[in-house]
Each structure stands twice: as C-alpha cells, then as structure tokens.
C-alpha positions as CSV (number, residue, x, y, z in Angstrom):
1,X,-0.1,-0.3,-0.1
2,X,1.2,3.8,-1.0
3,X,2.2,5.6,2.1
4,X,1.0,9.3,2.3
5,X,2.3,12.1,4.2
6,X,0.0,14.8,4.6
7,X,0.9,18.7,4.4
8,X,-1.2,21.8,5.7
9,X,-0.4,25.6,5.9
10,X,-2.5,28.7,7.1
11,X,-0.8,31.9,6.7
12,X,-0.3,35.1,8.5
13,X,-2.2,36.8,5.2
14,X,-5.6,34.4,5.9
15,X,-5.6,34.0,9.6
16,X,-7.7,31.1,9.7
17,X,-5.8,28.3,12.1
18,X,-9.1,26.0,11.2
19,X,-7.6,26.3,8.0
20,X,-5.1,23.8,9.0
21,X,-7.9,21.3,9.7
22,X,-9.9,21.8,6.5
23,X,-7.1,21.2,4.6
24,X,-5.8,18.1,6.4
25,X,-9.8,16.7,6.5
26,X,-10.1,16.7,2.3
27,X,-6.6,15.8,1.8
28,X,-7.3,13.0,4.2
29,X,-10.3,12.1,1.9
30,X,-8.4,12.4,-0.9
31,X,-5.9,9.8,0.3
32,X,-8.8,7.0,1.3
33,X,-10.2,7.8,-2.1
34,X,-6.9,6.6,-3.6
35,X,-6.6,3.7,-1.2
36,X,-3.3,5.2,0.2
37,X,-2.1,4.6,3.8
38,X,-1.6,7.7,5.9
39,X,1.8,7.9,7.8
40,X,2.5,11.4,8.8
41,X,1.1,14.8,9.2
42,X,2.9,18.3,8.8
43,X,2.1,21.7,8.9
44,X,2.8,25.4,9.4
45,X,0.7,27.4,11.3
46,X,1.1,31.4,11.4
47,X,3.9,31.5,8.7
48,X,4.1,33.4,5.5
49,X,4.3,31.0,2.3
50,X,6.7,33.8,1.1
51,X,10.0,31.8,2.1
52,X,10.5,28.0,3.8
53,X,13.3,28.0,5.5
54,X,12.1,29.3,8.4
55,X,9.3,26.6,8.7
56,X,9.9,23.9,10.5
57,X,6.7,21.4,9.0
58,X,8.5,21.8,5.4
59,X,12.0,21.3,6.9
60,X,11.0,17.8,8.7
61,X,8.9,16.2,5.8
62,X,12.1,16.7,3.9
63,X,14.0,14.9,6.1
64,X,11.5,12.6,6.6
65,X,10.9,12.4,3.0
66,X,14.9,11.6,2.7
67,X,14.7,8.9,5.0
68,X,11.7,6.9,2.8
69,X,9.4,7.0,6.0
70,X,6.5,8.0,2.9
71,X,5.8,7.8,-0.6
72,X,3.9,10.5,-1.6
73,X,3.1,13.8,-0.3
74,X,-0.4,15.5,-0.4
75,X,-1.1,18.8,-0.2
76,X,-4.1,21.2,-1.1
77,X,-2.8,23.2,-3.3
78,X,0.9,24.3,-4.5
79,X,0.6,27.7,-2.9
80,X,0.2,25.9,0.7
81,X,3.9,24.5,-0.4
82,X,5.5,27.6,-1.0
83,X,4.8,31.1,-3.0
84,X,8.6,31.6,-3.4
85,X,9.8,30.5,-7.1
86,X,12.9,29.7,-5.8
87,X,11.4,27.7,-2.9
88,X,8.9,25.6,-4.9
89,X,11.6,24.7,-7.2
90,X,14.1,23.7,-3.9
91,X,10.7,21.7,-2.6
92,X,10.5,20.2,-5.9
93,X,13.7,19.0,-6.5
94,X,14.5,16.9,-2.9
95,X,11.3,15.3,-3.1
96,X,12.2,14.3,-6.7
97,X,15.7,13.5,-5.6
98,X,14.1,11.0,-2.8
99,X,11.3,9.7,-5.5
100,X,8.5,11.0,-3.7
101,X,5.9,12.9,-5.8
102,X,3.8,16.1,-5.0
103,X,-0.3,15.7,-5.3
104,X,-2.0,18.0,-4.9
105,X,-6.1,18.5,-4.7
106,X,-5.9,21.9,-6.7
107,X,-3.2,20.8,-9.8
108,X,-3.0,16.8,-9.0
109,X,0.1,15.5,-9.6
110,X,3.2,18.4,-9.6
111,X,5.5,18.3,-12.5
112,X,7.9,21.1,-13.6
113,X,5.0,22.8,-15.7
114,X,3.7,23.3,-12.7
115,X,6.8,24.6,-10.6
116,X,7.5,27.0,-13.6
117,X,3.8,28.3,-14.2
118,X,2.1,28.2,-10.7
119,X,5.5,29.2,-8.6
120,X,5.4,32.4,-11.1
121,X,2.0,33.1,-10.6
122,X,2.1,32.8,-6.7
123,X,5.4,35.4,-6.5
124,X,3.0,37.5,-8.7
125,X,0.3,37.3,-6.5
126,X,2.5,38.0,-3.5
127,X,4.4,41.0,-5.3
128,X,1.2,42.4,-5.9
129,X,-0.3,41.7,-2.7
130,X,2.5,43.9,-1.1
131,X,2.2,47.3,-3.4
132,X,-2.0,47.0,-2.6
133,X,-0.8,47.0,1.3
134,X,1.3,49.8,0.5
135,X,-0.4,51.7,-1.9
136,X,-3.9,51.3,0.8
137,X,-1.0,52.6,3.8
138,X,0.1,55.8,2.4
139,X,-3.4,56.9,1.2
140,X,-4.5,56.5,4.8
141,X,-1.0,58.5,5.8
142,X,-2.1,61.2,3.6
143,X,-5.4,61.2,4.8
144,X,-3.9,61.9,8.2
145,X,-4.3,59.0,9.7
146,X,-1.8,56.5,11.0
147,X,-0.6,53.4,9.4
148,X,1.0,52.1,12.4
149,X,0.9,50.9,16.2
150,X,0.0,53.6,18.6
151,X,3.0,55.3,20.2
152,X,3.6,55.9,23.6
153,X,2.2,59.3,24.6
154,X,-1.0,58.9,22.4
155,X,-4.0,56.7,22.2
156,X,-6.6,55.3,19.8
157,X,-9.4,57.7,19.0
158,X,-12.7,55.7,18.8
159,X,-15.3,56.9,17.0
160,X,-18.2,56.9,14.0
161,X,-18.1,58.5,10.9
162,X,-22.0,59.8,10.0
163,X,-22.3,56.3,7.6
164,X,-21.8,54.4,11.1
165,X,-18.8,53.0,10.1
166,X,-16.1,53.0,12.4
167,X,-12.8,55.4,12.0
168,X,-9.3,53.8,12.1
169,X,-6.5,55.2,12.4
170,X,-6.9,58.2,14.6
171,X,-5.0,59.3,17.3
172,X,-5.0,61.8,19.7
173,X,-2.8,63.0,22.8
174,X,-2.3,60.9,26.2
175,X,-2.4,63.4,28.7
176,X,-1.1,61.4,31.6
177,X,1.8,59.6,28.8
178,X,2.8,63.2,27.5
179,X,4.1,64.2,31.2
180,X,6.6,61.2,31.3
181,X,7.5,62.5,27.3
182,X,8.7,65.5,28.5
183,X,10.0,64.2,31.1
184,X,12.0,61.9,29.6
185,X,13.2,65.0,27.0
186,X,13.9,67.3,29.6
187,X,16.3,64.8,31.9
188,X,18.1,63.9,28.7
189,X,18.6,67.5,27.5
190,X,19.9,68.0,30.7
191,X,22.6,64.9,30.5
192,X,20.3,62.5,32.4
193,X,22.0,58.6,30.7
194,X,18.9,56.7,29.0
195,X,19.9,54.2,31.2
196,X,19.5,56.3,34.9
197,X,16.0,57.4,32.9
198,X,14.6,54.2,32.9
199,X,15.7,52.8,35.9
200,X,13.9,56.0,37.8
201,X,10.7,55.8,35.6
202,X,10.7,52.1,37.0
203,X,11.3,52.6,40.7
204,X,8.4,55.6,40.4
205,X,6.0,52.5,38.8
206,X,5.7,54.6,35.4
207,X,4.7,51.9,32.9
208,X,6.6,52.2,30.0
209,X,5.6,51.2,26.1
210,X,2.9,48.6,26.2
211,X,2.7,47.8,29.5
212,X,6.2,47.0,30.2
213,X,8.8,47.6,32.3
214,X,11.0,50.6,31.0
215,X,14.3,50.2,29.3
216,X,17.7,52.7,28.2
217,X,16.6,51.3,24.3
218,X,13.3,52.5,24.8
219,X,14.5,56.0,25.4
220,X,17.7,55.9,23.3
221,X,16.1,53.7,20.6
222,X,18.1,54.3,17.1
223,X,18.5,57.3,15.3
224,X,18.5,55.7,11.8
225,X,14.6,54.2,12.5
226,X,13.6,57.0,13.8
227,X,13.0,54.4,17.3
228,X,12.9,55.7,20.7
229,X,11.4,58.2,22.5
230,X,14.2,60.8,21.4
231,X,14.2,60.1,17.9
232,X,10.2,60.2,17.6
233,X,9.4,63.7,15.2
234,X,5.9,62.9,15.9
235,X,6.6,64.4,19.6
236,X,7.5,68.0,17.8
237,X,4.2,67.7,15.6
238,X,5.6,65.5,12.6
239,X,4.4,62.0,11.3
240,X,7.2,60.5,9.3
241,X,6.2,57.1,6.9
242,X,8.6,55.0,4.7
243,X,11.6,55.7,5.7
244,X,11.8,51.9,5.7
245,X,10.9,48.8,3.9
246,X,11.6,45.2,4.7
247,X,13.1,42.3,2.4
248,X,13.6,38.3,3.0
249,X,16.9,37.2,3.0
250,X,17.1,34.7,0.8
251,X,20.4,32.5,3.1
252,X,18.0,32.9,6.2
253,X,14.8,33.7,5.1
254,X,14.2,36.5,7.8
255,X,13.6,39.7,7.3
256,X,16.3,42.4,6.8
257,X,15.1,46.4,7.4
258,X,16.1,48.3,4.2
259,X,16.4,52.5,4.3
260,X,14.2,54.2,1.5
261,X,16.3,57.3,0.1
262,X,14.8,60.3,2.1
263,X,12.8,61.1,-1.4
264,X,10.9,58.6,-0.8
265,X,9.5,59.9,2.9
266,X,6.1,60.9,3.6
267,X,6.4,63.4,6.0
268,X,3.1,65.1,7.4
269,X,2.3,68.1,9.8
270,X,0.1,67.0,12.6
271,X,0.7,70.0,14.8
272,X,-2.5,68.8,17.3
273,X,-0.3,65.6,18.0
274,X,2.4,67.7,19.1
275,X,4.2,67.2,22.4
276,X,7.5,68.5,23.1
277,X,8.6,72.1,22.5
278,X,11.4,72.8,19.5
279,X,13.6,74.3,21.9
280,X,13.3,71.2,24.1
281,X,13.7,69.2,21.3
282,X,16.6,70.7,19.9
283,X,18.3,70.2,23.2
284,X,17.7,66.8,22.9
285,X,19.2,66.4,19.8
286,X,22.5,68.3,20.3
287,X,23.0,65.9,23.8
288,X,22.7,63.2,21.5
289,X,25.2,64.4,19.4
290,X,27.6,65.2,21.8
291,X,27.6,61.3,23.2
292,X,27.5,60.1,19.7
293,X,31.1,62.2,19.1
294,X,32.1,61.0,23.2
295,X,31.4,57.8,22.5
296,X,33.1,57.2,19.2
297,X,36.3,59.0,20.8
298,X,35.9,56.0,23.5
299,X,35.5,52.9,20.9
300,X,38.7,54.6,18.8
301,X,40.4,54.7,22.1
302,X,39.5,51.0,23.0
303,X,40.7,49.6,20.4
304,X,43.9,51.4,20.0
305,X,44.6,50.1,23.8
306,X,43.8,46.9,22.4
307,X,46.1,46.6,19.9
308,X,48.6,47.8,22.1
309,X,47.9,44.9,25.0
310,X,47.8,42.4,22.1
311,X,51.0,41.1,23.4
312,X,50.7,38.9,26.9
313,X,51.9,41.1,29.6
314,X,55.3,40.1,30.9
315,X,54.6,41.2,34.6
316,X,52.0,41.6,36.8
317,X,52.0,45.8,36.6
318,X,53.1,45.6,32.8
319,X,51.7,48.6,30.9
320,X,49.6,49.6,34.4
321,X,52.3,52.0,35.3
322,X,52.4,56.1,34.7
323,X,54.6,59.0,35.1
324,X,53.3,61.7,37.4
325,X,55.4,63.9,36.6
326,X,54.8,63.4,32.4
327,X,52.4,61.1,32.0
328,X,55.0,58.7,30.1
329,X,54.6,54.6,30.5
330,X,56.8,53.4,33.8
331,X,58.8,50.2,32.3
332,X,61.5,48.4,32.7
333,X,65.0,50.5,32.1
334,X,67.4,48.9,33.8
335,X,68.6,45.6,36.4
336,X,65.0,44.8,36.6
337,X,63.4,48.3,38.2
338,X,60.8,50.5,36.6
339,X,61.4,54.0,35.9
340,X,59.8,56.6,33.6
341,X,60.2,56.2,29.5
342,X,60.1,59.6,28.7
343,X,63.3,60.1,31.2
344,X,65.4,57.3,30.2
345,X,64.4,57.2,26.7
346,X,63.9,60.7,25.4
347,X,65.4,63.2,28.6
348,X,62.5,65.0,28.2
349,X,61.1,64.5,31.8
350,X,62.8,65.2,34.8
351,X,61.7,61.8,37.2
352,X,64.9,59.8,37.7
353,X,63.1,57.7,40.1
354,X,63.5,54.0,39.5
355,X,61.6,51.2,41.7
356,X,62.3,47.9,41.6
357,X,59.6,45.4,40.3
358,X,60.0,43.3,43.2
359,X,59.4,46.0,45.7
360,X,56.3,47.6,43.8
361,X,54.6,44.3,43.2
362,X,54.9,42.6,46.2
363,X,53.5,46.2,48.1
364,X,50.6,45.7,45.7
365,X,50.0,42.4,46.8
366,X,50.3,42.8,50.8
367,X,47.5,45.7,49.9
368,X,45.2,43.5,47.8
369,X,45.1,40.6,50.9
370,X,45.2,42.9,53.7
371,X,42.4,44.8,52.0
372,X,40.5,42.2,50.3
373,X,39.8,39.8,53.4
374,X,39.0,42.1,56.1
375,X,35.4,41.1,57.7
376,X,34.4,44.5,57.6
377,X,35.4,44.9,54.2
378,X,34.2,41.1,53.0
379,X,30.6,41.5,55.2
380,X,29.6,44.5,53.4
381,X,31.0,43.4,49.5
382,X,28.9,40.3,50.1
383,X,25.9,41.6,51.7
384,X,26.2,44.1,48.6
385,X,26.9,41.4,45.7
386,X,23.9,39.1,47.0
387,X,21.3,42.2,47.2
388,X,22.5,42.9,43.6
389,X,22.1,39.6,42.8
390,X,18.4,39.2,44.3
391,X,17.2,42.3,42.5
392,X,18.5,41.2,39.4
393,X,16.5,37.9,39.4
394,X,13.6,40.1,40.7
395,X,13.8,42.3,37.8
396,X,14.0,39.8,35.3
397,X,11.0,37.7,37.1
398,X,8.9,41.3,36.7
399,X,9.8,41.7,32.4
400,X,9.1,38.3,32.1
401,X,5.5,38.1,33.5
402,X,5.4,41.3,31.7
403,X,6.4,39.5,28.4
404,X,4.1,36.9,29.0
405,X,0.9,38.9,30.1
406,X,1.6,41.3,26.9
407,X,2.1,38.1,24.5
408,X,-1.5,36.7,25.9
409,X,-3.0,39.9,25.0
410,X,-1.9,40.1,21.5
411,X,-3.4,36.0,20.8
412,X,-6.5,37.4,22.7
413,X,-6.2,40.3,19.8
414,X,-5.4,37.4,17.1
415,X,-8.2,35.3,18.5
416,X,-10.9,38.4,18.1
417,X,-10.2,39.2,14.6
418,X,-10.2,35.2,13.2
419,X,-13.7,35.4,14.8
420,X,-14.5,38.1,13.3
421,X,-13.3,36.6,9.9
422,X,-14.9,33.3,10.5
423,X,-18.7,35.2,11.4
424,X,-18.2,37.7,8.1
425,X,-16.8,40.4,9.3
426,X,-14.1,40.5,7.6
427,X,-12.2,44.0,6.8
428,X,-9.2,44.9,4.5
429,X,-7.7,47.0,7.5
430,X,-7.8,43.8,9.7
431,X,-5.0,42.3,7.6
432,X,-2.8,44.9,8.7
433,X,-3.7,44.9,12.4
434,X,-2.4,41.6,11.8
435,X,0.6,42.1,10.4
436,X,1.3,44.7,13.8
437,X,0.3,41.7,16.0
438,X,2.2,39.4,14.2
439,X,5.0,41.8,14.4
440,X,4.6,42.4,17.7
441,X,4.3,38.4,18.6
442,X,7.9,37.9,17.4
443,X,9.2,40.8,18.9
444,X,7.8,39.3,22.9
445,X,8.6,36.1,21.4
446,X,12.0,36.8,20.7
447,X,12.6,39.0,24.1
448,X,11.3,35.8,25.9
449,X,13.8,33.8,24.2
450,X,16.9,35.6,24.6
451,X,16.4,36.5,28.7
452,X,19.1,35.4,30.8
453,X,18.2,32.0,33.2
454,X,18.2,33.5,36.9
455,X,21.3,33.1,38.6
456,X,20.4,31.5,42.0
457,X,19.9,33.9,44.9
458,X,23.0,34.4,46.6
459,X,23.1,33.8,50.6
460,X,24.9,36.2,52.8
461,X,26.7,33.5,53.9
462,X,28.8,33.1,51.4
463,X,31.9,35.3,53.4
464,X,33.6,32.4,54.0
465,X,33.9,31.6,50.3
466,X,34.7,34.6,49.6
467,X,37.9,34.5,51.8
468,X,39.3,31.6,50.3
469,X,38.7,32.8,47.2
470,X,40.8,35.9,47.6
471,X,43.4,34.0,49.3
472,X,43.7,31.2,46.7
473,X,43.9,34.2,44.0
474,X,47.1,36.1,45.3
475,X,48.6,32.3,46.7
476,X,48.8,32.0,42.8
477,X,50.1,35.6,42.1
478,X,53.3,34.7,44.4
479,X,53.3,30.9,42.8
480,X,55.6,31.6,39.5
481,X,54.0,28.7,37.6
482,X,50.7,30.2,37.7
483,X,51.5,34.0,38.4
484,X,50.4,35.0,34.8
485,X,48.0,33.6,34.3
486,X,46.3,34.3,38.1
487,X,48.1,38.4,37.1
488,X,45.1,38.9,34.3
489,X,42.5,38.8,37.3
490,X,44.0,41.1,39.4
491,X,45.1,43.3,35.8
492,X,41.5,43.4,35.0
493,X,40.5,45.3,38.3
494,X,43.3,48.1,38.2
495,X,43.1,50.9,36.0
496,X,46.4,52.7,36.3
497,X,48.9,53.2,39.3
498,X,50.5,56.6,38.9
499,X,54.2,57.1,40.4
500,X,54.9,60.4,41.8
501,X,58.9,60.9,43.2
502,X,58.4,61.7,46.5
503,X,59.9,64.0,48.9
504,X,62.7,62.2,50.6
505,X,65.3,60.9,48.6
506,X,64.4,57.3,46.9
507,X,60.9,57.9,48.1
508,X,58.1,57.3,45.6
509,X,54.3,57.8,45.8
510,X,52.5,55.2,44.1
511,X,48.6,56.1,43.5
512,X,45.9,53.8,42.1
513,X,43.1,54.2,40.3
514,X,40.6,52.0,39.0
515,X,38.2,49.7,40.5
516,X,40.3,48.9,43.0
517,X,39.5,51.8,45.2
518,X,38.3,52.1,48.7
519,X,40.0,48.6,49.3
520,X,43.9,49.4,48.5
521,X,45.0,52.3,51.0
522,X,48.6,51.0,51.3
523,X,50.6,52.7,54.0
524,X,54.0,53.9,54.3
525,X,56.7,51.5,53.8
526,X,60.1,52.8,55.1
527,X,61.9,49.0,55.8
528,X,63.0,49.3,51.8
529,X,65.4,53.1,52.3
530,X,66.8,51.4,48.7
531,X,62.7,52.5,47.0
532,X,60.7,53.8,49.5
533,X,56.9,53.2,48.1
534,X,54.0,55.1,49.3
535,X,50.6,53.6,48.0
536,X,47.6,55.9,48.4
537,X,44.3,55.1,46.2
538,X,42.6,58.3,43.7
539,X,39.5,57.6,41.7
540,X,40.1,55.9,38.7
541,X,37.6,56.4,35.0
542,X,34.9,53.9,36.6
543,X,34.6,55.3,40.4
544,X,32.6,58.1,40.5
545,X,33.1,58.3,44.5
546,X,35.9,58.0,47.1
547,X,34.3,55.3,49.6
548,X,34.2,56.6,53.4
549,X,35.3,54.5,56.4
550,X,38.6,55.9,56.2
551,X,39.6,55.4,52.8
552,X,40.3,58.8,51.0
553,X,41.6,60.1,47.5
554,X,45.0,60.5,47.2
555,X,45.6,64.4,48.8
556,X,46.9,66.9,46.3
557,X,48.8,68.4,49.2
558,X,51.0,65.5,50.1
559,X,52.9,65.7,46.6
560,X,53.2,69.6,46.8
561,X,56.7,69.1,47.5
562,X,57.4,66.8,45.2
563,X,55.7,68.7,42.3
564,X,57.6,71.9,43.4
565,X,60.8,70.1,42.8
566,X,59.7,68.5,39.1
567,X,56.7,70.5,38.0
568,X,54.7,69.2,35.3
569,X,55.4,70.3,31.8
570,X,52.7,72.3,29.9
571,X,53.0,70.1,26.8
572,X,52.9,66.5,28.4
573,X,49.7,64.6,29.7
574,X,47.0,66.5,32.1
575,X,46.7,63.5,33.6
576,X,48.6,64.4,36.8
577,X,47.0,68.3,37.0
578,X,43.6,66.8,36.4
579,X,41.1,66.8,39.1
580,X,39.0,63.7,39.6
581,X,35.9,63.4,38.2
582,X,32.4,64.9,39.6
583,X,30.5,61.7,41.1
584,X,27.9,60.4,38.3
585,X,24.2,60.5,39.1
586,X,23.7,57.1,37.9
587,X,26.2,55.8,40.9
588,X,24.5,55.1,43.8
589,X,25.8,56.1,47.0
590,X,27.9,53.4,48.9
591,X,29.9,53.2,51.9
592,X,32.4,50.5,50.3
593,X,31.8,50.6,46.7
594,X,35.0,49.3,45.8
595,X,34.9,46.4,47.7
596,X,31.3,45.5,46.5
597,X,32.7,45.7,42.6
598,X,35.7,43.2,43.8
599,X,33.5,40.8,45.3
600,X,31.1,41.2,42.1
601,X,34.2,40.3,39.8
602,X,35.5,37.5,42.2
603,X,31.9,35.9,42.2
604,X,31.8,36.3,38.5
605,X,35.2,34.6,38.3
606,X,34.2,31.9,40.6
607,X,30.4,30.6,40.0
608,X,30.5,28.7,42.9
609,X,30.0,31.5,45.1
610,X,26.8,32.2,43.2
611,X,25.8,28.8,43.6
612,X,26.2,28.9,47.2
613,X,22.6,27.7,49.2
C-alpha cells in the first residue's frame, strides 16, 4: 500500500487557524479515495508562504522524505507549500531526489510545468499584494491618519463616521503619558543617561510602552530607524512614514530592514499631536550628538588600547604604570627596575626615580591580601553582591511576567480578529492589524527566548568562600608557575598606577586608579630605603565617588613638594593635573563600593560563589 504524508499551512495573510484542520480533512479524504495509507502529517501555522527556510513543518517533511518514511506527499494546492519560485523549485527537486511525488488537490500530480507556471503566478500574487497594501497604507497616511501602532504618548480615538463606520488610524495625545514624554526629554537634555532615566521611571512605578518595564533602548532607540522616545518626530508634530521597508534574506528567510531614500519619505504636519517644544527637541538632539561623538572617541581609544596590549604582559604591573610628572609609561629600564620612559629614553622628563619591580609588586599583593579579606569589607561586599544578584533576578522575573501578559494580550487580539473573520465580518484593515500583531508577537517571543536565566539567589553567608577565593588568588600570584595566568584577574581590576617622586631620597608615591578604590590604601613602607613606596588611591575612570570608612583619595597637598621640584610639563599629559571627576548621578551612594565591585568580579570568576545555597 502507498504510504502518504499530508502537508497543510495557513499563513499570516489568511489568519484562520481552522484552515489547517480543513486542509488536512480534505487531503485525508483524497488519500482514502485513492487507497493510500496516511503515515504522517506536517503543518506550519501562522507562517507566510514567501519563504520556507524558517518553516519547521516543511523541513521535517523533507528530512523524512529523504529517510524514505512515505511514498507520496499530499497538499491542498501548490501555494500551500510555498509562493516563492525558488522555494517551490527547491522543494520539488528534493522530493524528486527522494523519489517522492507531490500531489495537490487543485493541480494533481506536480510536474516541472506546474513549478514554473504556478510558481510565477504565486510570486506575482505576493508582489501585487504587497503593492496594494503599501498603497492603502499611504492613502491612509496622506489623509492624516496613522498607518502603524499607537505610539507612547498617544491613544486611539474611537468614533463613528456619519455613515456609521468606525474611524481607523486616528490618534490623540494621552495627557498622562505626555507628561512622561516631556520628563524624558527634559532629563535627557540635562545630561541624564537613558539607563538612569529608565531606572527612575521603573522605580516610580511608571509603566513603559505596551505596559512593559522601561529600558534604556526604549528611550535612546536608533537614530537611523527613528525609534526610541528621543527620536520620534511625532512628538514635535511631524508624522514620518515610509522611511524603511523590509526584504526577506534568501539565505536565512528572515526579514531585513532597508532604509528608503529620504526623497521617498512621507512627512505630514500634525500639530494637534505635538507634545515637545522645538527648543526641548533641539536640546535633546544636541545632547545626543555630543554623546555620539564622545562614544566614538571611546571606541577608537579602546580599539587602540586593545592593539597595544595584544601581546601578553610579562609582569603583573606591565602597562599599568604611569609617570605622575609627564604622563609617560613606567617600564623596566635597567636591572629589573621600573623607571619613566620619558626620562630614560627621551630625557624630556625630570623624574629619574626608579623602583625595583619586586618591591612594587610585593606592596600591591600585600595590600590586596590585607584589604580584600578584612571582615568588615567582606561582609559589606558580599551582602551588596547578594542584594544585587537578588534584585537582578527580581527585575528579570518582573520583565518576563510582563512579556508573558503582553503575549497573551496579543494572542487574544489575534483570536478576536480571526473569530470576526469566521463570522463574515472581514474588513480590509484587518490584514494590516494582523501584521502588526504578528510583529509584536515576534518581538515579545524573541525577548522571552533571549532572556537570561536566573542566577541562583545568593545568600550573604558566602563570606568564608569569598575569603578563600581571595586568598587563593593572591597565592597563585605568588606562585611563579601560575603568576602570569592569575595576574590577568588582578590587572582587570586596576586601571593604572601613577608614580610620583617623593619628598625624600628614594621615596616614591604610588597612586592607584580603577576598580580597587576603597580597598587599597597602602600605608607608608619605610622598610626598603632603596626605594620607599608610599601607596594611596584615587578615583579611576570607573569610579565616581570616594568610599568612606577612613578610605580617601590621594591628597594633592601630599605631593606638593614633589610637584614643586618636578613641575608638570605643560606640553605633556594633563593626567596629573586633572581633578577627580564629579560623582555620576547614576552611581548609588555606597560606603564601600570598591569592595562590592571586587566581590562581584571575584564571584564572576568563581561561579560556585553564586551557586551557594
């Protein structure tokens, strides 16, 4: 007996889930009349016929055809398999190679003639449908109506025309959300980051777009795409449409955004929808431009530094030492001693002090061991890390629950439209609405799929494990066999070490910058008259505040004598003359923030800390 496999599909333009059951029923009846044994059934639900690459039903059918699981494939019509010419031809070739014919109720057994003619007709149908849809949307826009979703800050207007028909695409300002839009523009123009704005809005209990939590991307968006609150020209009374379109990647089957020439954009003045003044809009744009230029410089500097440090450092502090007088690098200059390269190689710096490498490294390791494992620092650091992990988990769960509710709402809307179609209440605008809902569903599903898994909640009782990890880290730094590997962990926590000549002979002040602020505050070491190293700490690029509890940044007056003897060269680096940066608004006040940061870094490198019950 001939073994038959059934294939059915309903697309997003049909919007009828019952269609699959109907297709399978009539295909099953046909197979029964032919005396065939049905051994399998394949389907693809709510998937467009323009590409079969992302359709699991078709892919599974082809795999089982190659395995010889059935002898014939039955479908309602060729366009149920695909409307793409290339996909139809490829599908047909695979079945021919497997010696499995394709039979449809509409065309009979498919041959090369059907593939050529019907494939062309189906492709033309898709192209014509896209043009008609685009034309209809453009007509709606030119009449002053919206052709897309309801943006944040607005709400849908529901009213009937004189003929009793529902007006579609009309919007009005939502007074509550409009206040939030104004707040976002004002705070961003004043220099507040999108991430900080989003956090404050969530803390205030303000629901974001579509009822979800606020994210920084909801605010900054993409300038080219015109997405994000600060890029939406509708807030200044200008509706922009047709600035982009989508094409299907033949390799992946996914939609790819293509930007239309600005000459094809449709712009309509809608002053009744203005929320933000021109002055506020321009202020936000200036801030956005300044941030873009600043980040471009940071990216270039990071790339240059990555190339510079591509070679593995030879010593623990290689590449981290800087002369406090001229800003040049401190490197090994003679007999395993660090010295200013600007002085020893170009003689343009008066700082001729050198330091034995082992002396400076010993002081650094001693400071790490002493400060990282003090009970008060560890308790505060681990408690802060535990609170941070638990808070992150709660936020992820809240976001996931909101996404699930939004997905259920979309599914309910889709079901309602499908029910209306089944009842004979089809309206041409339903197609656009369904496409919009499908896009929303895809975005929400993608967010749920990409959401990171919860890190197990951390209990503050991991302090002892933390102590052992820190002790083990310093031990590996002292071991010659593991020194180079372990040094990368410490190096990642240190931004730089600035060395200044001291007031006394052989004395050197070392100021550490970076993530170790607040935990490294080395005392004077007078046991090495050959090169006395006095080490303190100062804010680095990633630190906005000085931690308290007796730990303060380096006092500039401490080096006044040294600077009098070796004044900075105006033509050189200004790093030693630069004042500590002002506190960043987004950085929470913390009595021991350096310890907390190191706690997180150590836990990141030792996952068993986070998994402690």
